[in-house]
C-alpha positions, 0 to 999 in steps of 0.5 A: 500500500505504501511505496518507498518506506524503509526501516533499517535498510529494509522496505516496510509498510511504515508510515512514521517512526520516532524515538521517545524522549521521555520516561515510561509513564509520561504522556507521549505527544509527537508531531512529525517534522519535515514531512515526506509524502510517500506513494499510496496506492488508493485504487486497491485500498478499501481498509487501512490498519494501524499497528503501533510497535516497538523497535523490535516490531512487537505490538505495544500493549497500551493498557487501555490508554487512548491513542489518537492518530491523524493521517494527512493524505494529499494528491501529488 
């Protein structure tokens, strides 16, 4: 679905990754800078699933906490 995304030199369907700069238990507020728009194949997309993982690719347990993710798509 997403083209041109690499993690550790390997092609992956990653929209955004970042490193935390706070201790565990603190609220995470992350605002991306220097946006790079990647190619999204919309003619084949009818569903999008988001998974939040750690640096090893393991899904995070958010312990019932709310998570808000906003996507910004634009035609290029």
